[in-house]
N, C-alpha and C positions, 0 to 999 in steps of 0.2 A: 743216165736212166731216162727213158721217155715218159713224160707225164700224160695222164689221161686228159681228155678235152675239158672236163669240168675243172681240172686242177691247173690249167694253163694260166700263167700270169698275163697281166695286161700287156698289150703290144707296145704302149708308149713308155712303160717303165717297168722293169722286171721286179717281181716280188718273190719272196722265198716262203714256201709253205712250211709251217711248223715254227718252232721256237727260234730258229736261226735268223740272224739279222744280216750276216755277210756270207757270201759263197766261199766254202773252203776249197783249197787246191785239191784236185783229184789226180791221183797217180794212175796212169794207164799202164797196162802190161807192156813191158819191154821199153818203156820210155824212160830216159834219164832225166829226172826232174831235179834240178838244183834248187835247194831251199832258198827262198828270198829272205834277206835279213829282216828280222822283226816279225816274221809271219810263220805260223806253224804249218807243217805239212801233214795233212791228214790222209791216211789211206782209206779208200772206200772199196769194199769188196765188189768185184766184177767177175763175171764168169771167166774161169781160166786163170785168174790171178792167184799168186801164191801169197798166203797171209804172212806178214812179217811182224816183228815185235813192235814196230811203229804203229801197227794197227791197233795194238792193245793199250797203248799209253800215249797220250798227247805229248809231243816233244815240248820241253820248256822253251819259252822265248828268252833271248838274251836279256839280262837285266832282271829276270824274275828272282826274287829274294825270299829268304826265310824270315822267320819272325825276328831274328837278331840282326837283320840287315845284310847278312852275307849271302853270296850267291849260292844257290842250291848245288850247283855243279862244283863250286869251289869248296863247299862244306864237305862234300863226300865224293871226291874224285874216283872215278872208276867203279862207282857203286853198281852192283848187279842185282837182278831180281833175287830175292831170298835173303839178301844181306840183313843180318840182325839189326844193323844200325838204322834201318828204316823205321823200326818200331818206335824209336825215340821221337820221330817226327810225324807219327800217325795223325795227330790233330791237324797239322799243317797239310798233310796229304789229303785229309778229308775235306778241308776247306777248298783245296785246289780242285778236287773232284767235283765239288758242288758249285764251283765258280760258273756263272752264266755262260761264259765262252766255252767252257769244257762241256757243259750240259748240251749246248747247241751242237757242238761237234759230235758228241755221242749220239744225239738224235739223228744227225745227218748220216752217220755210219749205219745206224740201225735202219733208217729209212731206205738207204741204198740197198741193204741186204734183204729187206722185207717190204717191197713196194706196195703189195696188196694190203698188208696189215696197216702200214703207215697211212694209206689212203683212208682205210676204215676209221682209224683213230682220228684223223683230221676231220672227216665228216661227222664223227660222233661229237667232237669238241664243238664244231660249228652248230650242230643240232642242239647241244646243251645251251650254247650262247643264245641261240634264237629262242629257245624255251624260256630262258631267264628274262629276256627282253619282253616277250609276250606276257609272261606272268606279271611283270612290273606294270605293263600297260593296262592290265585287266584287274589288278589287285583291288578288292573292295576296301572300304575304310570302316566297315562295321562287321563284327564277328558273325552276326546272324545272316549276312549275305554270302558267306562262304558255302557254295555248293557247286556242283559240276557245271550247271548251266552258265554260271558267271565266267567260266574259263573256256567255254566253247563258242567264243565270239571272234569276229574279225575286227581288230582295232584299226580304225582309220588312221590313227597316228603312226602305226607301223608302215602303212602304205606311203604316207607323206614322207616319213623319214627315209624309206628305201629309195624313193624318187630322188631325194637330195643326194644321198650317198652314191647312187649310180651315176649321177650327172657330174660329180666332182672328180678331178684327177687324184692320184694316189695320196700325195702329201696333204693337200687340203682336206681330203676325205678323212684321213686319219685324225687330224686335229678336230674337225667338226664332229666326228663320231665320238671321240673322247669327251668333248665338252657336252655333247648331247647325252652321253652315258652318265656323266656326273649329274646333269640336270634331272635325268630320269631317276637316278639314285636318290637325289634330294626328295623328289616327289614320293618315292617308295618309302623313305624314312618318315615323311609326313603321314602317309597312309597307315603305316604301322603304329605311329604315335596316336593317330585318330582312333585306331582299333582299341587301344588301351584306355584312352580318354572316354570313348563312348561306353566302354565296359564299366568304368569306375565313376565317371561324372555325368554320363548321359549326354555328352556333347563332344564336338570335335575340338582338337587342339587349336588354340588361338596363338598364332606366331608372334603377336605383339604382347599379349597379356600373360601368357601361361608359363613363361620360363621359370619364374620363382617357384612354381609348383613342382618342378623337377627336384629342387632342393628339399621341398617339403616331403616329397616321396622318399628321398634318401633318408631323411630324418625318421620317417615312419618305419622304414625297413630296419634302421638301426635300433629303434625302440622295440620293434617286434621280433626280429630275428638276430639282432646283434650287430655291432659295428663292423666286424669282419665281413659278414654277409653283405651288408650295405656297401662297403668299399668294393668288394668283388663285383657286386651288381653294377655299380657305377662304372668300373673299369670295363666290364663286359659290354655295357651299353655303348661306351665310347668305341670299343673295338668293333662292335657290330655295325655302328654307323660308318666307320672307316672301311670296313669290309664291304658293306653294301655299295658305297660309292666306288670303290676300286673294282669290284666284280662287275658292276653295271657298266663302268667305262670300258673294261676289257671285253665284255660281251658285245657291246655295240661296235667296238672296233673290229672284233672278229667277224661279226655279221657284215660290216661294211667291206672288209677285205674279201669275203666270199662273194659278195655282189659284184665287186670290181674285177674279179678274175675273168668273167665272161659277161660283158655288159649287154650284149645282144640277147643272150639267153635270160639274164636277170630282168631285162626290160620286158620281154615277152611274158615271163612269169608274173611280173608286177601288173601288167595290163590285164592278165587273166584274173588275178585275185581282186583287182580293182573293179572289174566288171561284175564279179560275184558279189562284192560288197554293195555296189549300187543296186543290183537286183534284189538283194536281201532288204536293203533300205527301202526301195520302192514298194516292195510287197509287204513290208513290215513283218518279215519272218521272225518268229520268236521261238525260244526253247524255254519251257517252264515260265513263260511270261517275261522273258528277258530278250530284247532284240539281238539278233545275230550280228547285225551291223552296229558295231560299238563306237561310241565317241566318249568313252569313259574318262580317259586322261584329259581331254579337252574340258569335259564337264567339271572334273576335279580342279583344274587350273582356274576355271571361271569361279568356282565356289570359293577357293582361297582368295582370289582377287576381290570378290565381293565382300568376303569377311573382313579383309583389310580395310576396304573403303568404309564399310559399316562401322567398324571399330573407331576409326578416326572421326567419322561424323558423329557417332554416339557420344564420344567424349565431350565434344563441344555442346551438344544438345543437352546432355545430362547436367553439365555444369550450370546451365541456365535453369533447368528444372529444380535443382537442389536449392536454389536461392528463393524459390517460391514455397511458402509454407502457410497452410490454412490457419495454423495456431502460432505462427512465428511472432506475432506482436500481442498475443494474449497475455495480459498481466497475470502474475502468479495468483492473485486473489480470485481469478476466474477460471483457474485450472482445477479439475477434478474436485469440486467442492463436496460432492456426495460421498467421497471416500475419506473425508477428514477423520483423523483418529484411528484409521485402519493401518495395520502392519501389512504392507504390500510385498509380495514375493513373486518375481517373474523367474521361472525355472525352465531351462531347456534340458530335455532328455536326448542325449546324442543318438542320431540315426533312428529316431522313433517315427516311423512312417506308416502310411495306410497299409502297407504289406504286412506289417506285424499283426494287424487286426483282421485282415481278410485273406491272407495266403493260407492255403489248406494245410501246410506243414507247420507254420508258426502260429496261426490264429487260435487253435484250440487251447494251447497253454496260456497265451497272452490274454485271451478272452476270459479264461477262468480267473486269472490274476486280477484283471480289471473288475470283474464282477465281485470277487472276494474283497477287493480294496474298497469298492463302492459301499458294500455292506458294512465293512469295518469303519469307514469314515462316518457313515450314517449313525452307527452306534455311538460315535464320539460327538455327534451333533453337526457334522459337516455334510453338505450337499453340493452337487456338481451339475454343471451343464456343459455339453461338449459338442464341437463341430469340427469342420475341416478347414485347413488353410493350404493353399498351393504355394509351396516354397519356391524361392528364387534360385535354389541350387539343388543338386541331386548327387547322392553318393559321397559327397565331401564338400569342402569349402564352407564349413559350418559358419564361419564369420560372415558370409554373405547372407545366410538365413537370419543370424542374430541382428545384423544391421538393418535388414529389410523390415523385420518385425518391429524393432524399436523405433525406427525413423519414419515409417510410412512411405518410404521410397523403394522402388524396385531396384535392388542392388544385386545384379546377377553377374558381375565381373569385377576384376581387380581394379580397373580404372575407376569404375563407379564407387567402389569401396574407398579408394584413396580420396576421391573427390568429396564424398559425403562426410567422411571422418575428419577431413581437414577444414570443414565448414562449420556452420552453427545451426544446421537444421535440427529442430527440436526432437529429442528422443523421449520415450515414455519415462525413463528414470530421471532425465533432466527436467521433465515437466513437473514431477513430484518435488525435486529439489528447488525448482524455481518458485514454488509456492512459499518456501520458507518454513513450511509446516512439517517437513520430513527430513531426516538424515538419510543418506544413501550409502550403500556398501555393495561391493562385488566379491563373490566367492568364485575364484577361477582356478580350480585344480589343474586345468590343462595349460595354463600360462606359465612358461618356464624361462621367459626373457622379458625385456622391456615391453611395456604395453601402453603406448601413448594414447590409445583410443579411450582410455579410462576417463579422460577429461571430457571428450565429446559425449560419452554416455552419461556424464553428469554424476560420477561416483566420487563421494568424499573419500572413501577408503577402499582399497582393493587388497585382497589376500590371494596371493598366487600359490603355486605348488610348493614353494619353499617356506611359506609363512603360515601354513596350517598345522605344523607340528607333527607331520606324519613321519614315522620311522620304520614303516613296513616296506615290503617289496612293491615294485611296479607290477601291474598286470598288463603286459605287453605295452601298448601305447599309453594306456591310462595310468596316471601317476599314483592313483590311490582309489580304493573302493568308494562308491557313492555314499555308502552308509557312514564311512569315516568323515568324508567331506561335509556331510550334513551335520554330523555331531560337532565338528570343528566350527561350523557356521553357528551352531547354537552356543558353543562355548565362547567364541570370540566376538560375536555380534548380536545375534537374535536374543540370546538369553540374558544379556547385560541390561542394566537399567539405562534408560535414555530419557533425555528431556523431551524428545520428540518421538513420534512413531518412526518406524524404519521402513524404507523401501529398499529391497534387496534384489540383486541380479545374480542368479546362481546358474552356472553351467556345469552339468554333470557329465562324466566321461566314461563310466564303466561299460556302456553299450557301444563304445567305439570299436570299429573293426580292428583286429581280426576276430574278436569275440572268443578269445582263448588266451589264457585261462580266464574264467569268470569268477568273481568273488562270491562268497556265500554269506548270508545273513548270520550275524552272531549277536548274542545278548548286548543291548546297548550299553549296559553298565560295565561291560568287559572290554570295550574298544581301546581304552588307554591311548597309547601313542601309535597304535596300529601294528605293533610287532607280532601280534597273534595271527596276522594274515600270512606270515611266512610259510607256515605249514599248508595253508589253503592254496597259496600260489604254487608251491612245489608239487602238490598233488593234483593240480588242475591239468586240463588238456593243453597240449603244446600247440602253438600257432601252426607249425609245419604239418601237424596232423590233420588240419581241416582246411587250410588255406586254398587247396586245389580241389576240394570236394564240395560242390554246390549244395548237396543235400545236407551234409553235416554243418556247413556254414549256416544254412537256414535254421537248422535245429538250434545251434549254439547262439545265433543272433536272437532267436525268440526267447531263449533262456536269459540272455543279457537284458532284454527289455523287461522281462518279468522281474528280474533282480532290481533294476533301477526304479520301476514303478513301486515295487514293494518297499524299498528303502525310503522313497520320498513320502509315500502315504503313511508308513509307520512313523516317520519323523513328525508328520503333521498331527497324527493322533496323539503322539507323546508330548509334543511341545506347542501345538497350536492353541490359540486362545479365541475368545469370542470375537476379537478384532482382527484375526488373521484372514487375509484374502490371498489365495494362491492361484496364479495363472501358470499352468504347465502345458508344455507343447514339445513337439519334435522340431529339430532344425532342418531335417531333410530325410528323404528315403535312403535306405541302405543301397549299396552298389548293385549293379545289374545282376551279378552272380547270385545275389540273394533275392532281390525284388523282382527280377525278370527283365527281359529286354524292352518291354513296352509298358512298364509300370508308370503310373501317374506320379506326379510330384507332390501329392497331398500328404499332409501330416495331421495327426489329431491335435486338438487344442481344447483345454478344459479350464473353466473358472470354478474354483472351490471356495466355499465360505460357510461360516456358521450363521451369520446374520442373514436372514431371508431377504432383507431389503437389497442386499448386494446382487442377488440373483434376480430379484424382481426387476431391476433396472435393465436387464438384458433379456427379459422374457420375450420381447418381440423379435429377437434374433432367430427364433425357430430352432434353437439347438436342442439336442437330445439330453434328457435327464440322465445323470450318472457319468462315469468316466469313459464309457465307450460310445463314441458317436455312431449313430445309425448310418447304414450305407448311403441313404438318401438325405442325410443331414446337409444343411447348406454348406457350400464350398466357396470361400472367398480367396482372393489373392492375399498372400501374407502381408503385402504392403497396405491392404485396406484396414487391417486391424487397429492400428494406432488411432486413426480418426474416429472410427466407430466406438472404440473404447473411451476416448476422451469425451466424445459427445454423449455417450450413454451415462456418464457420471458427472454431467452438468457443466462441462467446459464450454466456454463461449469462443467461437472462432474470431480471430482478429488477424487477417492474412498479412503476411509480409510478401512483397512483390519483387520480382526480378528487376 
């Protein structure tokens, strides 16, 4: 069969179009073709040729065996089409039909009989391969960047790659194309991972620091949607990665093969597109503000390379920073003297961010709750001042917010977290313990395994999820309702008699995503062991009902914040004393699906007390009266709070130096 000009193989080394790797023997009309031992004879339809049975079935090679090791011919001598004995071996026949050699031969027979259609299929496959490569080269790493203009560009990387592939002979070209395809597949996987990280954590994936977060993600799915779903998701993720790498390698090889068939024509086309790219670059032509001449992949490679270098440099620099502490050598007698005799409570409300107070969907309900809670607290003699803190994390990684707030250091990645928690940088809770005037306790309903950080936080005793006596159901990721956790705090720690005042570190969990189902407030004297929450959990919204719906997610998130604020302020009204001082704040904003793609990292923070002298000490902070900070209230970095707090309540700096 004569090939078209575009389909001709290279002159230096023949190539086969389509899936075939070797040329089959072609039987010409009237020719006596003796079969060669070990090689199948394949009939190809040509004009005037009479179809034979050999055309319909590939002849078995000598030595081909059945599943029991016997020769197929020996197993069924003289077998003819239609013999019922064939049905017993239908699985083996199916495997034989699907064997790559058989598929290639079938493709060749079809190609010989339908040259026009075969050429169309070949060009279509090449077009798909080229589209896949261009898509990968232009793929953004943020969801909001997905629009048509992002994919109507000319990637310079495609031009450079084409030049290399055209210049190489067949075998080296195939190897280079496969390796380049795998590399492009890796970059594609990184871009896809960046999309999800930007959506959930407001930043790109860090290839050094973030691997453990993948395990956390699987645990979250298991807690939210069940272990089976989590396992299937993990398997699907692995298969997706393998598929992306394989498809990208095959696509680049296919494009390279196409370019190598007619190098002169491919070179002319490359020069033409290169001239177009240079013209667009020189004129700075843009579509919707995006340059047509693209260097996107080069930019992404530079970005990841700079991120790696920055991570390595930052680890060394932060280790030095963590050893310097303005209050590191302050004796206990000079720490927080103005709070002597007070019961201090530092409480984090999960995902409590600025969006809860200012987003048009969530804000009305949350603002009503904050206003009602402020009035209720005032009726019990408590007053509050509130401001804003900029969290070190976003969408997740709560432990980074906790450690930043308590240590006064900016802890925005896992390396920094490991460094600071393995050192002796002073935390707020440790400062109270260091005085010798307070006992310290941690209430951690979200902790379900060993937590060595307790010592660094300076906690004498920690109650984790299994030590609070809860016998009710989990609410997705949250192990127990906040109301129950606070009642357990009262029963196990705050309500007991102590020789010293108590400093407590409480981390609430009910407003953790996916915000379904959400607990409901029940009478405090009916909480018991939490069993009464079984009916509430069963009747609640299911995570899968809202997890893909941004509007419902916002609504349910707002309700969860209302619940957590109500539970905490009701607890304070019920159990707070004249000496109780509560510092409550959020750890980070909720994920972008709820807070928006360009939300700030600000979280509300409030100081609540009965003793007016406590709030007088921070009067110069400029904070808003009540639990709701004004839009223009002061905004500090979360790491600034520790030193301001210690200074406001009479602590004297005695720095420790690196």
